[in-house]
C-alpha positions, 0 to 999 in steps of 0.5 A: 491846077490842084487844090491847095492842101489848105483848102481841103482841111476845113471840109473835114475839121467840123466832123472831127470837132463834133465827134468827141462830144458825141462819143462822150455823150454816149458814155454810160454814166456811173453812180459817181457821175449821178451823185456829182450832178445831184450835188450841183442840183442841191446847190442850185436849190440852196441858192434859189435857182431851182424851186423844190418841185423843179429840184425833185423832177430833176433828181428823178431824171438824174437817177433814171439817166443811163448816159452822160448825155442824159445828165447834161441837160439837167444842169445845162441852165445852171452856172456849174453846168455851163461850157463843158457839155456832157462832161460837166457832171464829171468835174463841176461838183469838185468844189461843192461842200460835203453834206452837212450831216456827213461826220467824216467828209474824207471817208470812203463811200459805203458799199452796197447792201443786199438784203434778201428774205425768202420764207424768212426775215432780214433786217438792217438797223442800229448805228451803222454807216449807210451805204450808197445803195440798198437792194432789198428783195422779200419773197414770202418773207419780211425785211426791216430797214431802219435808218434812224441811227445810221451815219450818212456819208453821202447825201443820196441813198437809193433803196431798190425795194421789191416785195413779192408776197412779202413785206419791206418796212423802211424807217428814216429820220424825220429831218431827211428828204424821202422820195419814191418811184415805185408801184404796187401791183395787187399790193401796196407801195406806200412811201410817205414822201417828205422834203427836208427844210435843210437842202443839204440833208440826206435824200432817200429815194425808194424805188421798186415794186410790190407784187401781192406784197407791201413796201412801206416807208416813212419818217419815224416820229421823234428820230432826228438825224441832228440829235445823233451827229455829235455823238456819232463823230465821237463813237465812229 
């Protein structure tokens, strides 16, 4: 007597069901995926679901994550991260509001900036649209990055700063969040970290290394992003 085909199907169906989540979890995360998860965490902080220390730790995890599977645990215990596994980061932030400081919520995200100074100098300052990421490399040279008059069109800005026998000087408005993830090797990696009172304020993360050189980042006294917002809406 042969087995009924109906009795054979359950033996293989669990494997089929488990395969899809495993494949999704191993997918490489994009910058957009990380930003969506960061938006979920920002909302959780604003709602009181996370305190400042928890929010800071999870944000560090967001920008260190390589795959969707590494992003999913960071929002698993939050309402917007429930029920969708590792793909929650792709759609959960669709209804989150735009950052309070974005003058044009419908504009495209800025490109990445690459600043290189080798036996020379380079600077980025004045009124300009802040990109999503800035890569700065100084070797026997100096780089100045002044964001005090920049227009932030997305909440998170990552600055990769590497100084080798050189210096990188970074200035931000007083009312943004400034964080660091770097190291000094026979040099100084000095970031004056600060948490903004407004949970929707821009977040600037400075990471990298200073080797026989220096990276210095801090808020610029007297420069508030709020003071520039209305004027920038008219000018840009």
